[in-house]
C-alpha positions, 0 to 999 in steps of 0.5 A: 519458484516464482514471485507474484506481486499483486495490485490493490485487492480491496476486498475483491476475493473472487478476482484474487482467487481467479488470478491465483488460478490463472498464474497456476499458483503453487503454495509450496514454492511460489511467493506472493507480495501485496502492495497494500489496501487488501481491504475496504471498498470491496465486498469480501474483506473477511475472505481476503484476509483469511486467505492471505493470512493462511498462505505461506511465503507472503509479504504485505505492506500496509496501505491507507485503507488498511491503516484506516480499518485499524483506526476504526476497529480500535475506536480511534476513527468513525467509519466513512460512508464509503467504507465496506468493512462491516464484515471485518468489524462483526467478525469473531476474528476481529482481534486476529485481523488487527494483530496481523495488520499492525505487524505488517511493514510499510515498505519491503526492500530487497537490496539483492534485487534492487527492488522496493514495494510500497503502497503509494510511492517514495518522495523523490528527495529521499534515498531508499535507505532513508525511506526504509529507516523512516518507515521503521519508525512508524512500524515500531510505534504500530507494534508498541503499546502506544499504537492507538495514539498513532492511529488517532493522530495519523489523519491530516495533510500537514506537515506537507514537507519532510524535515528531519527536525520533525518530531512526535506525531507530526513526524510519523504522520508525514512519513505515513503520508508519503508512503501510503498516500503520495501521488503528486509532489514537488522535486523537493518532496512537498506533498499535494494530497487532495488530487486523485485524478490523472490531471496534476495540480499546478506546481506539482507532478507525479512523484515518479516523474522526478529522478531518484537519488538511487537505482531502486525499482519501485513497485506500487499501487494506490493510484487506480487512475493510472490504470497500471501505466507510469511514465518512467522506467524505474516504477511499476504501477499495479493498481488497475482499479478492480474494485471500480469495475476494471481489473486486478493485476499482478506481475511475475518478477522473474520475467516481468510478465503481467497477468490480469483478471477482469472485475466480476 
C-alpha cells in the first residue's frame, strides 16, 4: 500500500491519468491525496472530478479555485474571464459536483504521521491543532443550510490579521484566506494576498520561512511560481504549474520519492 499526494490538478485530466499510470496506481490498495484546486484554468474539469469522485481511498482538501467554482455554480459570484469551468456548469451532474466539493475538508491532519495537507499553507503563529479547529468552523458552515451566504462573503483580503475575537463572516473569510490563499505574511501572521510571484513584497516573507510552534510537516500546493521548491525542511511544495505548461507532480509518502509528468 502506498499513499501518493498530488499537486494542483486544475483540470489537467490527461496528465493526471499518465501520472497514475507512471506510479502503477493500484486502486485496491493505494491511497490518493490531492492538495486542492482540482479544477479551473485547465481543459477537462468534468473528467477530473468524475475520475476522483469514482476512486476509492481518496482525500481532497479544498483550494481557492474549488471554492470559487462553488460560488459561481450557486449564483453567488460571476465567472471570471480566466475561468474554464463552463464544462462543469453545463454538466447534468452539476449538483453532484457541488455536493461533493462542499463536503470536502479545508485541512487534512494525520497526527500519527505528524503530517498535514492544506491547499496554500498555515499561518506561522497558529499551531496545527488551532488551525484544524478553525478550519472546522468553515467546514461546518459549508455543510450547513447557510453555505451560500458564506460563498458570497468569502471574497476579499480583509481582515488581514488573525484575532480570536473576530466574528461572523470576517472570521470565516480570514480562516479561508490563510488556508487557501496564503503566500506571503509576517511572523505574526499578517497576510499579503496581492503578490503571486517569487519576489516577496517589502516587510513580508513566505509563510514557511518562519518557525512553527509545532513539528508538523506541511504538504501544500497553490504556489506554482515555487516550481516545487521551498526553503525549509518542514514543508513540501507540490504545485509545479502543470496548467501553465510545466508538469504535474506527486510524492509517495512512504519513501518521499517524487514523480512528475510533463504538461501535454
